[in-house]
C-alpha positions in Angstrom: 0.0 0.0 0.0 2.8 2.4 0.8 4.4 1.7 -2.6 1.2 2.7 -4.4 1.0 5.9 -2.4 4.6 6.7 -3.2 4.0 6.1 -6.9 0.9 8.3 -6.9 2.8 11.2 -5.3 5.6 10.7 -7.8 3.2 10.9 -10.7 1.3 13.9 -9.2 4.6 15.8 -9.1 6.0 14.7 -12.5 3.0 14.7 -14.8 2.5 18.5 -14.7 6.2 19.0 -15.6 5.9 16.5 -18.5 2.8 18.2 -19.8 4.4 21.6 -19.6 7.6 20.4 -21.3 5.6 18.9 -24.2 3.6 22.1 -24.5 6.8 24.2 -24.6 8.3 22.0 -27.3 5.2 22.2 -29.4 4.9 26.0 -28.9 8.6 26.5 -29.8 8.1 24.5 -33.0 5.2 26.8 -34.0 7.1 30.1 -33.6 9.5 32.0 -35.8 12.7 33.0 -34.0 14.3 34.6 -37.0 16.6 31.7 -37.9 16.7 28.0 -37.9 19.6 28.0 -35.4 17.7 30.1 -32.8 14.6 28.0 -33.3 16.6 24.8 -32.7 18.2 26.4 -29.6 14.9 27.3 -28.0 13.5 23.9 -29.0 16.4 22.2 -27.2 16.0 24.5 -24.1 12.3 23.8 -24.0 13.0 20.0 -24.1 15.1 20.0 -20.9 13.0 18.3 -18.3 11.7 20.2 -15.2 13.4 23.6 -15.9 13.4 23.9 -19.7 9.8 25.0 -20.0 10.3 27.6 -17.2 13.2 29.1 -19.1 11.3 29.0 -22.4 8.2 30.7 -20.9 10.3 33.3 -19.1 12.6 34.2 -22.0 12.0 32.4 -25.3 8.3 32.7 -25.8 8.5 36.5 -26.1 11.3 36.3 -28.6 9.4 34.3 -31.1 6.5 35.3 -33.4 3.5 33.1 -33.7 3.3 31.6 -37.2 -0.1 31.8 -38.9 
C-alpha cells in the first residue's frame, strides 16, 4: 500500500512537468525566431525536463513570433 502511495505522489509531481515540457516544445516549433539556429536552440531548451519550460516561458516565448 505504501508503494502505491509513493507512486501516486511521484506521478502527481512529475506529470505536470511532463505536460508543460511537451507544451513548450510544441509551442517552440510553432514560432518563428528569425533563424533555424535560434529556433533549434529554443526547442532544445524547451526540451530540458523540469526547468526547460520555465526558461522557455520566461525568456524564449516572447522572442518568437507566432506563425499563422
